N, C-alpha and C positions, 0 to 999 in steps of 0.2 A: 504493500500500500504506500509506504513512504519511501521515496527514492532519495538518494544522497543530494541530488541537485535541488529537489523541492525542500529538503530539510535546510539547506543553506539559505534558500530564498526566505523561508519562514523565519529563520533566525535573524536575518537582516531586517525583515519587515517588522518583527516584534521589537527590535531595537529602535526602529524608526517610530513605532507607535508610542513607546515609552518616552522618547524624546519630545514628540509632539504634545503628549499629555502633560508632561512637565512644563513645557513652555506655555501651554494654554490653560493649565488647571483643567388555381386553374386558369382559363381565358376569362374568368369572371371579372366584370367591371366592379371594383370594390366601392365605387361611389354610391351604390344603391343601399349600402348597409352602414348605419351609423351607430350601431350598438356594439356589444362585445365587452371584452375585458377592460377592467379599470383598476388603477392602483388605489390603495387605501389613501384617502385624503379628505380633509375637511375644507379644502380650498374650493372657491367658486369656479366652475368650468369656464367662465368667461374671463377670468383674470389671466392676463398674459404674464409669463415669467419675466419678461423684460419690462413690464410695467405699463404697457399700452393695452387699450381695450378695443382692439380692432379684430376684424374677421381673420381667422387663422387658416392658412393653407398648409396642410400637413406634408405637402410635397415640395414646397418652395419657401425659402426665407425672403423677407421683404427687401433685404439688402445683402450684398456679398459678405460671406463669413469665411475666414480661413482658420483652420485648426492644425495643430501639430500632432504627429503620431509616430510610432515605430511599429514594425510588424515583421511577421515571419513570411518569407517567400521561399518556396522549395528550390533546391539546388538545380532542378531540371526544368523549372518553369521558364518559358521563353516568351518574348514579345516580338512583334513584327519589327522589321528594320525601321529605325527612326523613332520608335516609341521608347519611353522610359518608364520607370516606376512612378514618376510624378506626372507623366504626360502620356496617357494611353486611352484606349476607347472608354474605359470605365471612369477615369478621372474627368475626361471631357464630358461624358454623359452626365455625371454628377454635377459638374459646374453649370452645364446648360439647363438641366432640369431643376436642380435644387438651389442653385446660387451658392454652392459650397465648394471650397477647395481644400484639399488635404496637403499639408507639407510634411513629407516623410523625412524625419530626422535621420533615421538609419533603418536598414533592414538586414536580415541575416537568415540563415537556414540552420536547421538541426540544433546541435548542442551549442553552436556559436550564438544562436538567438537566445537560448536559455541562459547562457552566461551573461550576455550583454544586458538582457532585460532584468536579470537578477541584480546586477550591479546598479543599473539605473533606478530601479524601483527601491532597492535597499538604501540608496543615497537620497531618495526623495526627488530625484531628477526625472519626473514623469511628464509625459506630453499631455495635450489637452483632451484628446479622445483616443482610447485604445482598448484592445481586447485582452482579457486576463482569464485565468482559470479560477475555480471557486475558492481555492485556498488564498490566492492573492487578493481576490475581490473582498473576502471577509476581513482580511488583515488591513487592507487599505481603508475599508469602511470604519473599522474599529479605530484606526489612526486618525480619522477625520480628514483624509486626503482626497475624498471624492464627493461630488455633488449629490444631493438628494434630488432624485428625478421624479418624485411623485407627481408634482404639478405639471412638470414637463410632459410626462406620459399622459396624464388625464386630458391635457389640452391638445397635444400634437400627435398622439398615436392615431394613425390612419385606420379606417374601417377594415381594410385587408389585414393590416398588422394585428388588430384586435381579434379578427376572425381566426387567424392562424394560432394566436395565443390561446384562444378559447378551446382549441383542440386538445390542450393539455389539461383541461378541467381545472384550471387555476394553479397548477403545480409550477409552471414556469415563473409566473410573477411571484409566487410564494418563495421560490428559490432565491429571487433577487431582492426580497424584502427583509429588512432587519429592523426589529422593534417597530413594526408598523409603517416603515418608510421604504419606498422603492429606491434602492441605491444603485441600480444598474439596469440595463436593458438585457434580459436574458436571451440566449439563443434557444433553439429547440432541436433536440436530437430525435430522429425518426425512431419510434418505439418498436417497430417491427424487428429491429436488430436484437431485441431482448429475447425473443422466443426461441426455444430449443426444440427442434423437430427431429423425429427419427426417420431417416431415409432407409428403406428396406428393398432388397432385391425381390421385386414382385414376381419376376419370372421363376425364381427359386421357390417362392411360396406356392405358386400355381403348380409347379411340377410335383411338389410334395403334398398338394391338396390341403394346405394350411390356411387358416384365416389370418388376417393381419393383426398386429398387436394392439392392445388397449391398455394393458397393465404391465408392471414389471414382471409378473409371473409369465405373461405371454412372451415378453422379450426373452426371458430365460429359456422358455420352451422352444421358441423359434431358433435361438442361437444353438441350442443343443441339436435340433434337427438338422440345421445347416452343417454343423461340424460332423455329426455322426454319419451323415450321408455324403460328406466330402463334396459339397456343392461347388466349392471353389478349388477342387483338387486337393492334393496333399497339403496340409498346413492351412486348411480353411479357417478363417477367422469369423467367429459369430458376431462379435461386436468390437469395434475399434475403441481406443482410449487415448487420452492426452499424454504428451511426453514431457510436460513441464510442471504441472501442478494438478493436484486432485481437489483443489477448491474450485469454486465456480465463478465465472466472470459475469458482470451485469450485461455485457454485450456478448451474445452467443458467438461461438466460433466452431469450426468443424472439429469433430472428434472430442470436444470437451464432454463432460458427463452432467452438464447442467440439467438436462431433461430427466436424467436418471435420478439425481438427487431430489428434484422437484416432486417426483412421485412419492417421496418420503417426507415431504414438507421440510426438506433439509436445504440450507443455503450457506454452506461453509465459505468462509472468506468475506462474509457480509454482516453488517450490523442490522439485525432484524428483530421484530417483535416475537417473543416466545409464546407458547400456548396460553400463558397468563397475561399477555399484553405488555410484558416488560421488555425493554431493549436489552438485547444480548448478542454476543458474538456467535454467529451461526456455527462455527467450527467446533464449539464446545458443547453443543446441545445434543440431547439423546437421539434426536431424529437423524443427526449426522452419523452417529455411531451405528444406528440400524442400517443406514444406507451403505456404510463401509463394510458392515458384516455381509451384506448380500454381494457386494462387489468382490469381496474376499472369496466367497463361496463360488462365484461364477469364474473367477480367475483360476482357482484351484481345479475346477472342472474342465478347464481348457476352453471356456466359452468366450473369454475376452482375450484379445491379442496378447500373447505371452511376452512379446517384445515391446509393448506399448510405451514403457517408460524410457526406452533408449532409441526408439525408432525415429529417424530423422525426417522422413517424408511419408506420413501416414496416408496421405492421399493416394499414393501409389498402390496401397493394398486394395483400395476400392477400384481404381482405374484398371489395375491388372486382373481384376476378377477374383481376388482372394477373399475379400471381406464382404459379408452379407448385410451388415447394418452399421450405420454411424449416426450419431447425433450431430446436428448442425443447424445453421440459420437458414432463413428463407432464400438467401442468395447463393445457395450451394450448387446451382445449376452447372457451374464450370466443371466440377469433378464428374458430374453425371454425363455431361457432354463428352468428356474425354473417355469415359467408360464406354459409351455408345460407339465412339470411333474405333475402339479396340474390339468391341463385341456388339454388332448390330442387333443381336437377339436379346441383349440384356434390357431389362426394364426396371425402373424404380417406382415406388409409391411412397408418399410421405404420410406419417402418422404423428399424433400427439398422444403422449402417455399420461394416464390419469393416476391419481392417488386412490387410496382405498375407498374414499367417499365419492369417487367418480369425478373429481375436480381436476382441471388442468391448472397447475400452479405455474405462474410466470413471474420470475424475478425480473423486475423492470430496470432498464437503464435510467439514470437521472434524466429528466426531461431537458435539463439545462446543464451544460458543462463549460460553456464559455459565457463571458459577461462583458458587455460594452460599458465602460465606465468613463466618467468625465471628471477631469481634474478640478478640485475645489478652487473656486474663484474664477473659472472660465466664464467670460461675460455672456456667452450665448449658448448655454447648455442645451437649449432646444435644438441646436444644430445636430446633436447626436440622434435625436428622435427623427428629425426630418431626413437625415442621412439614411437611417435604417428603413424608414418608410419607402424611400426611393430605391434603395438596394433590393428590398423585398419585392416591390412591384416590378422592378426590372427582371429579377430572377424568375418571376412567375410569368413573364411576358404579358403582363396585364396593362401594358401601355404600348401603343403602336411602335414608337421608335426603339423600344427594347428588343423587338424582334430583329432589328438590324445588327445587334451586337453579335460578334463572332464568338460562338460558344466554344470554339477550339482554344481560345485564349483563357488561361487559368484565371478563375475569379479571385485568386490571391492578389491580383493586381488592382482590385478595388482599394481605395486609400487605406482602410484599416484591415484589409484582407477579407476573408470569407468566414465569419463565425458560424455559418450554416443556420438557416432559418426556414423550416418547412413544417407542414402539418405533422403533428405527432403520429397521425395515422395515414401518412402520405402513401405508403405502399398499398394499403387497403383501398384508398381512394383511386389510385391508378389502376388497380385491379378491376374495379367497377367500371371505370371509363373504358378500359380495353375490352372487357366483356360486352359492354353496351355497343361499342363500335363493331365488334365482330358479329353481334346479333342484329345489326342494322338499326339499333335504336338511336345511334349518334352518327352523324355524317362524318366520314373520315376527314373531309376538308375542314371541318370545324375543330379538329384536334390541334393542340399545341404541338410544335415540332417534335418534342421528345416522344409524345404519345403517338404521333403519326408514324414515326420510325418503328415503334414497337408494334403498332397495328399492321404495318406493311410486312414485317417479319413474320408475325403470327398468321397473317392471311396466306403468305407464301407457304408456310408450313402446313396449313390446312390442305393445300393442293398437292404438296409433296412432303409428307411427314419426315422430318429429320434429314432431309436432303442437304440442308444448310445447317450443320450442327452449330456453327459459330453464331448464326442468327437465332437458332433455337435457344441457345444458352442465354441470350440477352433478354428474351421476353418470358422465359419459363417461370422465373420467380414470381411473376405477376399473375400466374395461373393457379396451379394446384397448391403451392406453398402459401400464396396469399389467401387462398380460401381457408386454409387452416388458421390463419391469423384472425379470421372473423368469428371463430368459435368463442363461446363464453369462457373466460379465464378468470382465475383468482389471482389478482395482481398483488405482488409483494414488493416492497421497496427497501433498498438499502437506506437506512435512516441517517447515516453519517458517512460522508464521502470525502472529508478532508482529514487533516492530521491534528494531533495534540502534541505538546512538548515531550511527553514520555514516549509517545509513538515515534517521534523523530529519532529518539535515542535508542529505543529497544525493539522497534518493529522488525528490523532485519533478523535479529536473533529469534524472535517469536515465530516469524514466518519459516525460518529454517527448522525450528522445532516441529512446527506443524507439518511441513512437507515430509520430513523424515518419518514422523509417526504415521502419517496417512499411507505413504508408499510401503512402509514396512508391514503395515497391517494388511493391505490389499494383496501384496505379493507373498504373504505368508511367512515373512521373516520374523514377525512378532505376533502373538495372539491378539484377539480382539480386545482383550482386557488392557492392552497397551494404551487404548484410547483414554481410559480413566487416569492413567499415569500422566498422559499428555495434558489432559485438562488441568490436573493439579499443578503440573509444572508451569503451564501457560499462565495460570492465574497468579502463581507465586513470583514468576519472573517478569512481571510488569503488566499482565493482562488486567488484573483487578484495578490497578492504578489508572490504566488507560480508560477502562470503563467508567471510573469515577470522573475523570476529566471530561469525557464525552457527555456525561449527565449534566455537568456544570455548564458546558458549552451550549447544550441544547436549551437550558433554562434561559439563556441570554438572548435567544433568537426571537 
């Protein structure tokens, strides 16, 4: 959870906070909808942040405004000849439409950006408007270094911006709110990436006359049938596994066991509510022990990849026809595509695994992981909101000139970069649009460019199934996997996604303790009772102290 770089950033920011404290004591036209999300505020909606009482245009400031920023630009991001980071199609569009200009103080990529931003923020040398992660956002807010954007949001947030925020059911604005005040403009992460699905060789099921899985008992039964009948030849793998950790990510990835654990209401590696409603670390709860016990049994029986812990490229076990099942996200079509290229007779079907009560448990990603903040004292803080309104409308092609922007040019070249801002249920929405177009309920010419491409690929596949596997892989996720996302799910959230002082010092050791215990249990090197020893050691070596710090932190929000 805590990385060394983030720990250094937090240390510098905390020092800054103490110093400051001491010194101070779709193609939809959004104009048709004026409702939606609002920030907590007692201010009158007609009051302007800059003191005037005139009609507000959420997409354009009344006079030119320049702001400073710094940002991340990927090492491989390229611009057309003659364009620069400060003068390109996105900066020109922003200036023309919003009357806003960004002055980029510096930009960098990878670890260089992390180090430079750490030093700048730690020294208090921050720009006017910039993007930060949650940890930095909360520390800057505590230090009094950023503007309260409550009134700015209530007056300047455009209808389309509010509509997209509404798709998070209030969680995005909540993430950016501290003690009742909106201190940043939150981004929105697509929630489809949370779900962990089970991809199964349907052709193997059909040959064996087996029904698809619904429970972990079914998964175990099917894995045994695949292995016993050598469906993938000698060394058949019933179920793949992860090679780095046996905890679960908030964002699903191929071969993790997130969907397996979820069937036990287990969420190791995350701070979740226990059965009594109290916040606890998922890795030390009895549900996790139960899930580890079943994984241990299946591994001992040869149903889980015997080499999962050391395998470098687990995808190849699927592509090569050796593995029969793997957990993964909705966008796993690439590995299926490559499997079909190797074996045209192969077929997969996707399933969601339920718990004993028949529920599909889904540990959700944070709806917001990036935050647009404004330096305290910047005279036109509303520029940040107008900027984001303009960026969002352009990205959704909800304005005629936005369709002229070259989508092959990285959106990192917008002045503050691309914090990502989309409907929380964007994948499900696109799935509906694609299905409606294929069924003739929507005219293809009415689709936005992205959806028109997917439609054309899907239509071509209807005429010649899997003749163009590359094209099939691009639209597949919006078909069967997206339909799984529409099923009723029990949403679970990681309640604490930043760090505490003790976590910065002790988390690396606690994570090592956890990984060693989990792998040794599953692989049979230690008995299941080792879990109890792990819990005791984890609590004694800093876990209880961290839990107490988290409790205090949450009280202050």
